[in-house]
N, C-alpha and C positions, 0 to 999 in steps of 0.2 A: 482610306478601304482600313478595317484594321478585322482581324480576327476573332472569334469569339472573347480569347483568352486577352485581346488587346495588344498584339502583335502584326505590326505593320504588316504589311502582304506585299508582294514586289509585283508593280502591275505589270500586267501586260504590255509589251511592245505595242507599237502603231500598226495600225496596220499600215502596208508600204505602197505609195506615192507611186502611180505608175512611170508619174515624169521623173522622181528621184531616182526609183529604177534603172529606169532607161541609163539618164547619167552616168549611175555607178556602172552599167554594164560596161559604157563606151568606153570609162577613165581605164578596169581591166582589160577591156582589149588592148587599149591604148597602149599601155606599159608592159604587155606579153607582148603584144606585134613589133614596138623597137628593138628588142634582146631577137627575138627569132628571125628579124630581117637582117641584123645582123650578121645573126649566123649563119642565114643563107650565102649573104653576100661572100664570106670572108670563106664557104667550103667551096664556091665558084672559085675565087684569088687559087685558093689549093691548091683545086683540081689544077688549072691554067697552070703552075709552077712548076707542079709535077712533069704535067707534059713538056715543060721546058728542060725541063732537068734541073731546075733552081729548087734545091732540098734545102739549102739555106732559108732561103724566103719564105719557104712552104711552112719552113718550123716556125715561122716568127709569126706567121699569120695563123696558125694553129694556136700558135700561144694568145692570141687576140678572141680566137671561136673559145678556146674554154674558159678565158675570163667570161665572156659571153653566155656562155652555159650555167656556169657559177651564179651571175646576176642572174639570171633567169629563175635557177634552183631558188636564189634566197629570195624573187619577188613571190615564187609557187608557197613556198612557208610561212613569209606574212601573208596571203593570202589565205592559208589552210591556220594559220591563228586567229586570223578576222572573223573566221566563218564559227568556229569552232567554240569561243569567246560570245559569241552571241547565241548559241544553242542555251536555252532556258532548263536550268536545274530547280529541283525543289528547296527552296529557302535555307536552311541552317543557322542556327544561334551559333556565332564565333569571335573571339574576342578579337579587339584590332590585334595583340600581339601575334595570334597564329596568324593572323590574316596576311598581315605582313611578312612575318619568317618563312610563311608558306611562299610569298612571291620572290622575296627575295633567294627562296631557293631553285623555284622555277626558272627565274634570270641566268640564275649561274649554272644552271642546266645547259641553257640556251646557247649562253656564250659562258663557257668556263674560264678564261684564262684573261677576264678584266683586269685581277685586281681591286675591284673596288673593294671599299672598305664601307657597312653598315652601321648606323648607329640608331637607335631605335627605342623612345624612349617617350613622357608624359602618361598620360592617363591608358594605357597600354592593357586594362584589364577591362577597359569597355566593352560591351556587347554588342553586337548586332546581326540581326537579325538578313541574314544575304543566300542571293544564289553564289554561293562560296568558289566554284571551277571558273566562272563567269572575271567575279571582282581580282581573283588572284591572277587571272590573265592578263586585263587590264593593269593592275597595278604591275606586275612583269614587264609588263610594255616599259612603262615610266619607269622603269629602271634600267631597261635598256637603250633606251633614247638617252638617260644620260649616261649609259657607258660610251656612246656614240660619239656623245656631246662630248667626250675627252674628258668625263668628273674621274675624279680618285676618290670620291668620299661623297654617301649620300648620306641625310640627314633625316630620317621620318619622328614625326612628333604628332602623338595623340592628344587632342583635348579634348572636352566637352563645352556644350553651349547649350544646353535646355534641355532638349530631347534631341539634338543634333550632336553626332560625332564630328570632332573638324581632322582630318588628318593633311597634315604638313610636309611635303617630300621636297627635300630643300639639294641641290646636288652645286660641286664649283667648278661644271663644264663649262665649254666655251659662251653657250647663252643663245639665246635668240635676236637676231636684228632687229628694231623698233619697226621696220616696213613688213617683215615676215609674221611680226607677232598677230595681228586680226587674223592670219590665216591659217595657223596653225592644225585647227581641228577639221578643214575641208577635206576631204575626202579627195586620196591622191597628191595634195600638195605636200613637198617634198622637196629642199636643197640638196637631198644626198641621193639623187635618182641614179646616179652613176655608181653607186655604191650598192646598190638592190634594195634602198629602203621604197616601201610603195607608198608611204605617206599614208598609210591608214591607222598607228598607232594611235594617237590623242584622238581621233574619229571615232576611235574601239574606246578608248577611255570615256568619252562622254558622253557615247550610244550607253552604256553602263551604268554611268552613275544616274543618265536620266531615266534609267528602265528601275532603278531604284531609290527615285523621289529624292532625290541629292542635285549637288551644283557643283560644278566646276571651275575655281577661278586657275588661270595661268601669267605668273608675272616673270619676266626675264631681261637681260640686259647683256647684251654682244657682251664677251670678257667678263663677265658679274656672276652666268648660272641662270640657273631657272630652278623655280618653286612655285609648285601646283599644288592647292589647297580642296581638296575634296571633302564637303561638306555632305552627310547621308545618317538618314535618321536611326537610331538608339534601339534597341529591342527593351 
């Protein structure tokens, strides 16, 4: 579908499937319930230890309680990012360079001390017609994943193939085990749950790319980094 000026329109999100929505809500409740249950148990244990006069033991349990509070906070922030990115904004004309630089800036605002080095090259003046806030959140999530996987360098390359822009994001992080690779875009799937990861990052990227009529490919090997290839229509 295109406008009268020949610029591709962003398709509306598909109507939610009640079964898929139910699975999503159950996953959300499960991820929040785990740290909340741990917090409740640790609070009760702290009370018992204080009644016994065991201040040192209570202090240790309180440290665990604070860690669970922090984990819960990270989950809530992740859910907020996910929901915010799915809010539709009118499509805007933007260069690939601006899109990627804004994504880097957003990621650095969320994780300011990663020390990640970014390199942008290729056909960076390629013009795209996008829901820019949503796409910035999606690409920032990819960069966040790279940082959390221990990467020190991320290369962002832009190329064109006919009427498509091809954006390749490669990092030198820890990579993904082969057995997990087919599942990485499943909602709530994560191998870093104890660190507060929600497992929604790549789910979000996949949904945003789909809404724009694009495709997403993930290549990775444990210990050899990860490469995401996103194809989007050119304006």
